C-alpha positions in Angstrom: 32.0 -135.2 60.8 32.9 -134.9 64.5 30.5 -133.5 67.0 30.8 -132.2 70.5 27.8 -132.0 73.1 26.8 -128.4 73.7 25.5 -129.2 77.3 27.8 -127.9 80.1 25.5 -129.2 83.0 25.8 -133.0 82.3 25.5 -135.4 84.9 29.1 -136.3 85.6 30.6 -135.9 89.2 33.5 -133.6 89.3 37.0 -135.5 89.2 37.8 -134.3 92.7 35.0 -136.3 94.3 35.5 -139.6 92.5 38.5 -141.9 92.6 40.9 -142.4 89.8 40.2 -146.0 89.9 36.5 -145.3 89.1 37.5 -143.0 86.2 40.4 -144.6 84.8 39.7 -148.4 85.1 37.0 -148.5 82.3 36.3 -147.1 78.9 33.0 -145.7 80.3 34.8 -143.8 82.9 37.3 -142.2 80.7 34.4 -141.3 78.1 32.6 -139.6 80.8 35.8 -137.8 81.7 36.2 -136.7 78.1 32.6 -135.7 77.9 33.3 -133.2 80.6 36.2 -131.8 78.8 34.5 -131.3 75.6 31.4 -129.8 77.1 33.5 -127.0 78.6 35.6 -126.4 75.4 35.6 -122.7 74.7 33.9 -122.2 71.4 32.2 -119.2 70.2 28.9 -120.7 69.1 25.2 -119.8 69.2 25.4 -119.1 72.8 28.4 -116.7 72.6 28.6 -112.8 72.4 31.5 -110.6 73.3 29.2 -108.9 75.7 28.0 -111.9 77.5 30.7 -114.5 77.1 30.6 -118.2 76.5 27.5 -120.4 77.0 24.9 -117.8 77.8 21.5 -118.1 76.9 20.6 -114.4 76.1 22.2 -113.9 72.7 21.5 -110.1 72.5 24.2 -107.7 71.5 25.3 -110.3 69.0 28.9 -110.7 67.7 28.1 -109.7 64.0 26.9 -106.2 65.5 30.3 -105.7 66.7 32.3 -106.3 63.4 30.3 -104.3 60.9 28.5 -107.4 59.6 25.2 -106.3 61.1 23.4 -103.7 63.2 21.5 -104.6 66.3 19.2 -102.6 68.6 21.0 -103.9 71.6 24.6 -103.4 70.4 25.3 -99.6 69.3 29.1 -99.2 69.1 32.6 -101.1 69.3 33.4 -103.1 72.3 36.1 -105.4 73.7 35.1 -108.8 75.3 33.4 -108.9 78.6 36.0 -111.3 80.0 34.4 -112.0 83.3 31.3 -112.8 81.2 27.9 -113.4 82.5 28.2 -117.1 82.9 31.7 -118.5 82.2 34.8 -116.7 83.4 37.3 -117.0 80.5 40.5 -116.9 82.6 39.4 -119.2 85.4 37.4 -121.4 83.1 40.1 -122.1 80.9 42.7 -123.0 83.6 40.1 -125.3 85.0 39.9 -126.8 81.6 43.8 -126.9 81.4 44.1 -128.6 84.8 41.8 -131.4 84.0 43.6 -132.1 80.6 47.0 -132.3 82.5 45.4 -134.5 85.2 44.2 -136.8 82.4 47.5 -136.7 80.8 49.4 -137.4 83.9 47.0 -140.3 85.3 45.9 -142.3 82.3 49.5 -143.9 81.7 49.1 -145.6 85.1 46.2 -147.3 83.9 47.4 -148.0 80.5 47.5 -151.8 81.0 43.8 -152.1 81.1 43.5 -150.9 77.6 44.8 -151.4 74.1 47.8 -149.2 73.0 45.6 -147.6 70.3 42.9 -146.7 72.8 45.4 -145.0 75.2 47.2 -143.2 72.2 43.8 -141.9 71.1 42.8 -140.6 74.4 45.9 -138.7 75.1 45.7 -137.2 71.6 42.2 -136.1 72.6 43.5 -134.5 75.9 46.2 -132.7 73.9 43.8 -131.5 71.4 41.5 -130.1 73.9 44.4 -128.5 75.9 45.6 -126.8 72.7 42.1 -125.5 71.9 42.0 -124.0 75.3 45.3 -122.2 75.1 44.3 -121.0 71.6 41.2 -119.4 73.2 43.5 -117.7 75.7 46.3 -116.6 73.6 44.4 -114.9 70.9 42.7 -112.9 73.6 45.5 -112.2 75.9 48.8 -112.9 74.3 51.3 -114.8 76.4 49.7 -116.4 79.4 51.1 -118.6 82.2 51.9 -122.1 80.7 50.8 -124.8 83.0 51.6 -128.4 81.6 51.6 -130.4 84.6 49.2 -130.7 87.6 49.8 -128.1 90.2 49.1 -129.2 93.7 48.6 -127.0 96.7 48.4 -127.9 100.5 46.5 -125.5 102.7 49.0 -123.4 104.5 51.9 -124.6 102.1 54.1 -122.4 100.0 52.3 -120.8 97.1 55.5 -119.6 95.4 55.3 -122.5 92.7 51.8 -121.5 91.8 52.8 -118.2 90.9 53.7 -118.8 87.4 54.6 -115.7 85.4 53.3 -115.2 81.8 55.2 -116.8 79.0 55.9 -114.9 75.9 53.2 -114.9 73.2 55.5 -116.8 71.0 55.9 -119.5 73.5 52.2 -119.6 74.1 51.4 -120.2 70.3 54.4 -122.7 70.1 52.5 -124.8 72.9 49.3 -124.7 70.9 51.3 -125.9 68.0 52.9 -128.6 70.0 49.5 -129.8 71.5 47.8 -129.9 67.9 50.9 -131.5 66.5 50.7 -134.3 69.2 47.1 -134.7 68.4 47.6 -135.0 64.7 50.3 -137.4 65.2 48.4 -139.7 67.8 44.7 -139.5 67.0 43.3 -141.8 64.3 41.9 -141.0 61.1 38.5 -142.1 62.4 38.0 -142.0 66.2 37.0 -145.3 67.6 34.6 -143.6 70.0 33.1 -141.4 67.2 29.8 -143.2 67.5 28.8 -141.1 70.7 29.3 -138.0 68.7 31.9 -136.3 70.8 35.3 -136.9 69.7 38.2 -135.4 67.6 40.3 -137.0 64.9 43.7 -136.3 63.4 42.0 -134.2 60.7 39.9 -132.1 63.1 43.4 -131.4 65.0 45.1 -130.5 61.5 42.0 -128.0 60.8 42.5 -126.3 64.0 46.2 -126.1 63.6 45.6 -124.4 60.3 43.4 -121.8 62.1 45.8 -121.3 64.9 48.9 -121.0 62.9 47.3 -118.6 60.5 46.3 -116.4 63.5 50.0 -116.5 64.9 51.4 -115.6 61.6 49.1 -112.8 61.4 50.0 -111.5 64.9 53.7 -111.7 63.8 53.3 -109.8 60.7 50.6 -107.2 61.4 50.6 -106.6 65.3 52.4 -103.3 66.5 51.6 -103.7 70.2 54.4 -105.0 72.4 55.0 -105.6 76.0 58.1 -107.1 77.7 58.6 -108.5 81.1 61.8 -107.7 83.2 63.5 -110.7 81.5 62.9 -109.3 78.0 60.1 -112.0 77.4 57.8 -110.5 74.8 54.4 -111.1 76.3 52.5 -109.2 73.5 53.6 -109.6 70.1 55.6 -112.0 67.9 58.9 -111.2 66.0 58.0 -110.5 62.4 60.8 -112.8 61.3 58.7 -115.7 62.6 55.5 -114.9 60.4 56.6 -117.1 57.4 57.2 -120.1 59.7 53.6 -120.0 61.1 52.2 -119.4 57.9 53.9 -122.5 56.5 52.6 -124.6 59.2 49.1 -123.3 58.6 49.4 -124.1 54.9 50.9 -127.7 55.6 48.2 -128.5 58.2 45.4 -127.3 55.7 46.8 -129.6 53.1 46.5 -132.7 55.3 42.7 -132.5 54.7 42.8 -132.9 50.9 40.7 -135.7 49.9 39.3 -136.2 53.4 36.5 -133.6 53.4 35.0 -131.6 50.5 32.8 -128.6 49.9 29.0 -129.3 50.1 27.6 -129.7 46.7 24.7 -132.1 47.0 22.1 -129.7 45.5 24.5 -127.5 43.5 24.2 -127.0 39.8 26.5 -124.8 37.7 23.7 -123.5 35.7 21.0 -123.0 38.2 21.1 -120.0 40.6 18.3 -121.3 42.6 20.0 -124.7 43.1 23.1 -122.9 44.1 21.1 -120.8 46.7 19.6 -123.9 48.2 22.6 -125.9 48.2 24.4 -123.1 50.5 21.3 -123.1 52.5 21.3 -126.9 53.0 25.0 -127.0 54.0 24.2 -125.6 57.5 21.5 -128.2 58.3 22.6 -131.4 56.6 23.9 -133.7 59.3 25.6 -135.8 56.7 27.5 -133.0 54.9 31.0 -133.7 53.8 32.0 -130.2 54.6 31.4 -130.2 58.5 34.6 -131.2 60.2 33.8 -130.3 63.9 30.5 -129.4 65.3 28.6 -128.7 68.5 25.4 -130.4 68.6 22.3 -129.2 70.4 19.7 -131.7 71.4 16.2 -130.6 73.0 15.6 -130.5 75.9 19.1 -131.0 77.4 21.2 -128.7 75.3 19.4 -125.8 73.5 19.7 -122.2 72.1 17.5 -119.6 71.0 18.9 -118.4 67.8 15.7 -118.3 65.8 13.8 -116.7 68.5 16.2 -113.6 68.4 16.6 -113.4 64.8 13.6 -114.3 62.7 12.1 -111.3 60.7 9.5 -109.4 62.6 6.6 -110.8 60.8 7.6 -114.3 61.9 8.0 -113.2 65.6 7.7 -116.1 68.1 5.8 -116.3 71.4 8.7 -114.7 73.4 8.3 -111.4 71.4 11.9 -111.3 70.1 12.9 -110.6 66.4 15.5 -109.2 64.0 18.5 -109.1 66.4 20.9 -109.3 63.5 20.4 -107.0 60.6 23.0 -107.1 58.0 24.6 -103.7 57.0 24.6 -102.4 53.5 28.5 -102.3 53.9 28.4 -106.3 54.2 26.0 -106.7 51.3 28.1 -104.5 49.0 31.0 -107.1 49.3 28.9 -109.5 47.1 28.8 -109.7 43.1 25.7 -109.2 41.0 24.5 -106.0 42.5 24.4 -102.7 40.5 27.2 -100.6 41.7 28.9 -97.3 41.3 32.6 -97.0 40.3 33.5 -96.9 44.0 31.8 -100.1 44.8 28.9 -98.8 46.6 25.3 -99.8 45.6 24.0 -97.9 42.5 20.4 -96.5 43.6 20.3 -93.5 41.1 20.1 -93.3 37.4 22.2 -91.0 35.1 20.0 -88.0 35.9 20.6 -88.3 39.6 16.9 -89.7 40.2 16.1 -93.1 42.0 15.9 -96.2 40.0 12.4 -97.5 40.2 11.5 -101.3 40.6 8.3 -103.2 40.3 9.5 -105.5 43.1 12.0 -104.9 45.7 13.9 -108.1 44.7 14.4 -106.8 41.4 17.4 -104.9 42.6 19.0 -108.1 43.7 18.0 -110.2 40.5 21.6 -110.9 39.6 23.1 -111.2 43.0 25.2 -114.1 43.8 23.1 -116.8 45.4 25.4 -117.0 48.3 24.1 -113.7 49.4 20.4 -114.8 49.3 21.4 -117.8 51.5 23.1 -115.5 54.1 20.8 -112.4 54.1 17.0 -112.1 53.7 16.7 -109.5 51.1 13.6 -107.2 50.9 10.8 -109.2 49.3 12.5 -112.5 49.3 10.5 -115.6 50.5 11.3 -117.3 53.9 8.9 -119.9 55.4 6.4 -119.4 52.6 6.1 -115.6 53.3 7.5 -112.7 51.2 9.4 -110.7 54.0 8.1 -107.2 53.7 10.6 -104.7 54.5 9.7 -101.1 53.7 10.8 -97.9 55.4 7.7 -95.8 54.2 5.4 -94.6 51.3 6.6 -91.8 49.2 3.6 -89.6 48.4 5.3 -87.1 46.0 4.3 -86.6 42.4 5.9 -88.0 39.2 8.4 -90.7 38.4 11.4 -88.8 38.5 12.1 -88.8 42.2 15.0 -86.9 43.7 17.0 -88.0 46.8 15.2 -87.7 49.9 18.2 -86.2 51.7 21.6 -84.7 50.3 24.3 -87.2 50.0 26.0 -88.1 53.3 23.3 -86.5 55.3 22.7 -87.9 58.8 19.4 -86.3 59.1 16.0 -88.1 59.5 13.7 -88.5 56.5 11.1 -85.8 55.9 7.7 -86.8 57.4 4.2 -86.3 56.1 2.8 -85.3 53.6 5.8 -86.4 51.7 6.6 -89.6 53.4 4.3 -91.7 55.5 6.0 -94.1 58.0 4.9 -96.1 61.1 6.3 -95.8 64.7 5.6 -99.4 65.5 3.6 -102.6 64.3 0.5 -101.3 65.9 0.4 -98.0 64.3 1.5 -99.6 61.1 -1.5 -101.9 61.0 -4.0 -99.2 62.3 -3.1 -96.5 59.8 -3.1 -97.8 56.2 -2.3 -95.4 53.5 -4.8 -95.3 50.5 -3.2 -95.6 47.3 -4.2 -93.9 44.1 -6.0 -96.9 42.7 -8.2 -97.1 45.9 -6.4 -100.0 47.5 -4.5 -99.6 50.8 -0.9 -100.4 51.9 0.5 -100.1 55.4 3.2 -97.4 55.5 5.8 -99.9 56.7 6.5 -103.5 55.9 5.4 -106.2 58.1 9.0 -106.6 59.1 9.5 -102.9 59.5 11.3 -100.7 59.0 9.5 -98.7 62.1 10.6 -95.4 63.5 10.4 -96.1 67.1 10.4 -99.9 67.5 13.6 -101.6 66.7 12.3 -105.1 66.8 12.5 -104.9 63.0 15.0 -104.9 59.9 16.6 -101.7 61.0 19.2 -101.9 58.2 16.8 -102.9 55.5 18.0 -106.4 55.7 17.4 -109.4 58.0 19.6 -112.6 58.7 19.1 -115.8 56.9 22.0 -118.0 57.6 21.4 -120.7 60.4 17.7 -120.0 60.6 15.5 -123.1 60.4 12.9 -122.7 57.7 10.9 -125.7 59.2 10.5 -124.5 62.8 6.9 -123.8 63.5 6.3 -120.1 64.7 4.8 -121.5 68.1 8.3 -123.1 68.6 10.4 -120.1 67.9 11.4 -119.6 71.5 14.5 -119.0 73.4 16.1 -122.1 74.9 14.0 -124.4 72.6 16.1 -124.8 69.4 18.5 -127.3 68.4 20.4 -126.4 65.1 24.0 -127.8 65.1 26.7 -125.3 65.3 29.4 -126.0 62.8 32.6 -124.6 64.4 35.0 -125.9 61.7 34.1 -126.6 58.1 36.2 -127.4 55.1 35.6 -124.1 53.4 37.3 -122.4 56.3 40.2 -124.9 55.9 40.6 -123.9 52.3 40.5 -120.2 53.0 43.2 -120.7 55.7 45.2 -122.5 53.1 44.6 -119.8 50.5 45.5 -117.0 52.8 48.6 -118.8 54.1 49.7 -119.5 50.5 49.2 -116.0 49.5 51.1 -114.6 52.7 53.9 -116.8 51.8 53.9 -116.0 48.1 53.8 -112.1 49.1 56.8 -112.8 51.3 58.8 -114.1 48.4 57.6 -117.6 48.1 57.1 -119.7 44.9 54.6 -118.6 42.3 52.9 -121.8 42.8 51.6 -120.4 46.1 49.9 -117.6 44.3 48.3 -120.2 41.8 47.2 -122.4 44.7 45.4 -119.4 46.5 43.9 -118.4 43.0 42.5 -121.8 42.5 41.1 -122.1 46.0 39.3 -118.7 46.0 37.7 -119.4 42.7 36.6 -122.9 43.9 34.8 -121.1 46.9 33.4 -118.5 44.5 32.2 -121.3 42.1 30.2 -123.1 44.8 28.9 -119.6 46.0 27.6 -118.7 42.4 29.9 -115.8 42.2 31.9 -114.5 39.2 35.2 -116.3 39.0 38.4 -114.1 39.4 40.0 -113.6 36.0 43.8 -114.1 37.0 46.0 -114.8 39.7 48.0 -111.6 39.0 45.0 -109.5 39.8 44.4 -110.9 43.1 45.7 -109.3 46.3 45.5 -110.0 50.1 42.4 -108.1 50.3 40.7 -110.4 47.5 41.4 -113.3 49.8 40.2 -111.5 52.9 37.0 -110.4 51.3 36.2 -114.0 50.1 36.7 -115.0 53.6 34.5 -112.5 55.1 31.7 -113.3 52.8 31.9 -117.2 53.2 32.5 -117.3 57.0 30.2 -114.3 57.8 27.8 -114.6 60.8 29.8 -117.6 62.0 31.7 -115.5 64.7 34.9 -115.7 62.8 35.0 -112.1 61.4 35.6 -110.8 64.9 38.8 -112.7 65.2 39.9 -112.0 61.8 39.7 -108.3 62.3 41.7 -108.5 65.3 44.5 -110.8 63.8 44.8 -108.6 60.7 44.7 -105.5 63.1 42.3 -103.5 60.9 39.5 -103.2 63.5 40.7 -99.8 64.5 41.0 -98.7 60.7 37.4 -99.9 59.8 35.9 -98.6 63.0 37.1 -95.1 63.2 34.3 -92.8 64.1 32.4 -95.0 61.6 28.7 -95.0 61.0 27.6 -98.1 59.1 25.3 -97.8 56.1 21.7 -99.2 55.5 19.4 -99.7 52.4 15.9 -98.3 52.9 13.2 -99.5 50.5 10.4 -97.0 49.9 7.3 -97.5 47.7 6.2 -94.5 45.5 2.3 -94.1 45.6 2.1 -92.1 42.5 4.7 -94.2 40.4 3.5 -97.6 41.7 7.1 -98.6 42.0 9.7 -99.3 44.7 13.0 -97.3 45.1 16.0 -97.7 47.4 17.8 -94.9 49.6 21.4 -95.8 50.7 22.3 -93.8 53.7 24.0 -94.2 57.1 22.2 -95.9 60.0 19.4 -93.7 61.0 20.2 -93.9 64.7 23.8 -92.3 64.0 25.3 -95.0 66.1 29.2 -94.4 65.9 31.8 -97.2 66.1 35.3 -96.4 67.3 37.6 -99.3 68.1 40.2 -98.8 70.9 43.5 -100.3 69.7 44.1 -101.5 73.3 41.5 -104.1 72.7 43.7 -106.1 70.4 44.9 -107.6 73.7 42.3 -107.8 76.3 42.6 -106.7 79.9 43.6 -109.5 82.2 41.3 -110.2 85.1 42.1 -108.4 88.2 41.9 -111.5 90.2 44.6 -113.2 88.0 47.0 -110.3 88.9 46.0 -110.0 92.5 46.8 -113.7 93.0 50.2 -113.4 91.6 52.6 -110.4 91.2 54.3 -112.3 88.6 51.4 -111.8 86.2 51.7 -108.5 84.3 48.8 -106.6 83.0 48.5 -105.8 79.2 49.3 -102.3 77.9 47.0 -99.5 78.4 45.0 -101.0 81.2 
């Protein structure tokens, strides 16, 4: 495992106010320079959202609430990235990072005699890796960008023409990412000699990101339909479709490099124990010795922290800041998983053959056979977290009998009926102050302790709450923003396998050998086996959507789906006047049973993705500084 510090405000003087001799004459000086480069690496981690950009402490409007993975009270529709950000300007920040990489690459050789050849080779490999990561962050947003591979110097009052570099083609930009990662793969050691400080890449880290980047490039070549050419016929947006196979092959080959070096996390896994499979999947996100973690960003209190739990714990476990339940998985997401009763169209089955609700003694009974990975990703109604049953209930049904008809017509966007048929709660105070008296004389609050409330959205508004990444051992008194230190896993071996499977299937579907189909099939079943899902029956029944669905489940809530939907160019298809679906648990007072109602989001928030957003708008400052920089289409 390789880690990188999360703190951007480390005590390292800027390179422009210290001498080259001070920095480059000692290993300590070079490591300080490297620490600065790693600390500003553009990674979409705990502190990222499309609304507020990179490294921002306030993680409302979370990324999963833009992709259909989840609903949030603070994100009510589709959106493009806010490139200016609230904290870190993506365009200017990336070019600052690139400048510092270029300066390092240019300057270090002059001091090479002070170090061993292997040290110099490794450090240069890291600089190329970081530059490749930074150009990757830019090209996936903007398409072709100005390519700067040398240090640009400017004298006040001098000629600025050499600084006005036009955008390169998108293909040329991806090819530079490829070249930088390839240099890193060829020059970094298998185990970095500076790894003890927890902030270094190795050749396999570079290969893992090469697999991600080249898969992205291949997808753009195959699926993108947006084009932009400059006056010299350079294609600034889009890649010729004829280049797709070459990029997919690079992704496939890079992923294979990690065979035998990393492995899926299986420390607590058992082939016959669903509980062990659940716990194993939970543990992989917190075990510092996991053989699956390839590249991580470490947080360490008090210097580098985040507030993931403070924003996302269920309402009944709310911390002192008063936040909770920011990420609430949609029913659309939950329905991807195996083991849930489903109708022929794949939607959850809540009605019996007579058209009445299925009744359950406990809310978890509906999910009794669900694949364990779902429980480790989503807190289901009634599941246990931090020793408490997470109580999610929309209301109490007071109607007579045990044959309960649907509360609303199929597809209705109306609000639920109120009293005397359904008793609900506006917020936690009214919920606690107005208990409902059940037929046996006991009382029950109308809504669950974690919602759902009709006026207060600090609750499980979708009928679910997020589980992935939450720390089960963090005391409630410490569930505070800017107080938490879980490690962010930016790259894990499961993604590398999924990169390989997708690249293999794309190559196979493009006329490649049948062994590629077999390889993809084997990998997908390997992922599914660890998850506790039902194995695929045959390679022949698999499609590209099978591969994509597995990826979306496995990498959910890791800020990867946002980019996958962009590179597959299906964002605008999935979000086309779309209202996502929710699952509302109710308790029937007369039947003494629970039932579930599947419906669209009660808030009726509509998601429509603008196809322009596949390519982000270039900042106005970038264009005003250079007339050679052309804006993307539609802006």
